[in-house]
C-alpha positions as CSV (number, residue, x, y, z in Angstrom):
1,Q,-1.2,20.0,3.1
2,V,-1.5,16.3,2.2
3,Q,-2.6,13.7,4.7
4,L,-2.7,10.0,4.1
5,V,-4.6,7.6,6.4
6,E,-4.3,3.8,6.0
7,S,-6.8,1.2,7.1
8,G,-7.5,-2.5,6.7
9,G,-4.5,-4.1,8.3
10,G,-4.8,-7.1,10.5
11,S,-3.7,-10.6,11.3
12,V,-4.4,-13.4,8.9
13,Q,-3.2,-16.9,8.1
14,P,-1.1,-17.8,5.2
15,G,-3.0,-18.0,2.0
16,E,-5.7,-15.6,3.1
17,S,-6.4,-12.1,1.7
18,L,-6.5,-8.5,3.0
19,T,-7.4,-5.2,1.4
20,L,-5.6,-2.1,2.5
21,S,-7.1,1.3,1.9
22,C,-5.5,4.8,1.9
23,A,-7.6,7.9,2.2
24,F,-6.0,11.0,0.7
25,S,-6.8,14.6,1.7
26,G,-5.2,17.6,0.1
27,S,-5.0,18.7,-3.5
28,R,-4.5,17.3,-6.9
29,F,-5.0,13.6,-6.0
30,G,-5.8,12.8,-9.6
31,F,-2.4,14.1,-10.7
32,R,-0.3,12.2,-8.2
33,T,1.4,8.8,-8.4
34,M,0.4,6.8,-5.3
35,G,2.3,4.0,-3.8
36,W,2.4,1.4,-1.1
37,Y,5.6,0.6,0.8
38,R,6.3,-1.8,3.6
39,Q,8.8,-2.3,6.4
40,A,9.4,-5.5,8.2
41,P,11.2,-5.6,11.6
42,G,14.9,-5.2,11.1
43,K,14.6,-4.5,7.4
44,S,14.6,-1.3,5.3
45,R,11.4,0.1,3.8
46,E,10.6,-1.4,0.4
47,S,8.3,-0.4,-2.4
48,V,5.4,-2.8,-2.9
49,A,3.3,-1.2,-5.6
50,R,2.7,2.1,-7.4
51,I,0.0,3.5,-9.6
52,T,0.3,6.6,-11.8
53,P,-2.4,9.1,-12.6
54,T,-3.1,7.2,-15.8
55,K,-3.4,4.0,-13.8
56,D,-0.2,2.4,-15.0
57,T,1.1,0.1,-12.3
58,N,4.2,-1.6,-11.1
59,Y,5.0,-4.1,-8.4
60,G,7.8,-5.3,-6.3
61,N,9.0,-8.7,-7.5
62,S,8.0,-10.4,-4.3
63,V,4.3,-9.5,-4.7
64,K,3.8,-9.7,-8.4
65,G,0.8,-11.8,-9.3
66,R,-0.5,-11.7,-5.7
67,F,-1.1,-8.0,-5.0
68,T,-3.2,-5.5,-7.0
69,I,-3.1,-1.7,-6.5
70,S,-6.0,0.4,-7.7
71,R,-7.2,4.0,-7.3
72,D,-10.6,5.7,-7.2
73,D,-10.1,9.3,-8.1
74,S,-13.7,10.1,-7.3
75,K,-13.0,9.1,-3.7
76,S,-9.3,10.2,-3.5
77,A,-8.5,6.7,-2.4
78,V,-6.0,4.0,-3.3
79,N,-6.3,0.3,-2.4
80,L,-4.0,-2.6,-2.2
81,Q,-5.7,-6.0,-2.6
82,M,-3.4,-8.7,-1.2
83,N,-4.0,-12.3,-2.0
84,N,-2.3,-15.5,-1.1
85,L,-0.5,-13.8,1.8
86,K,2.7,-15.3,3.1
87,P,4.5,-14.9,6.4
88,E,7.2,-12.9,4.7
89,D,4.5,-10.3,3.9
90,T,4.3,-9.4,7.6
91,A,5.2,-5.7,7.9
92,V,3.9,-2.3,8.5
93,Y,2.4,-1.0,5.3
94,Y,2.6,2.7,4.4
95,C,0.8,4.8,1.8
96,N,2.9,7.3,0.0
97,T,2.8,10.0,-2.6
98,G,5.9,11.8,-3.8
99,G,8.4,9.1,-3.1
100,A,10.9,9.1,-0.3
101,G,10.8,12.8,0.2
102,G,7.0,13.0,-0.1
103,F,4.1,12.3,2.1
104,W,3.5,9.2,4.3
105,G,0.7,7.8,6.2
106,Q,1.1,6.5,9.7
107,G,1.2,2.9,8.6
108,T,-1.0,-0.2,9.2
109,Q,0.2,-3.5,10.5
110,V,-0.2,-6.7,8.5
111,T,0.7,-9.9,10.2
112,V,0.6,-13.3,8.4
113,S,1.0,-16.2,10.7
114,S,-0.3,-19.7,11.3
């Protein structure tokens, strides 16, 4: 069974940075595409970033150039480096593998406010 545990959320001011981490337990981490999603109050969940087993990445338009996803297969972990945070980045951030029907973490809150 796959389990995902996020950490690293918090409250920051606009322009600051945060790094989210996702710890994976289960099988075949190195063969899985991993992703970060977020959901803001009153909005649907949206894809933020994904990374394939070959470390190809893609990003949502609103975070391109500011967020960087990375993976460490030796630690079964995936990180999301978030720079130049904006108030509109405020959301619960979720780690995922397998897409909408796959596995999800419990989420970690990111709040960007002055």
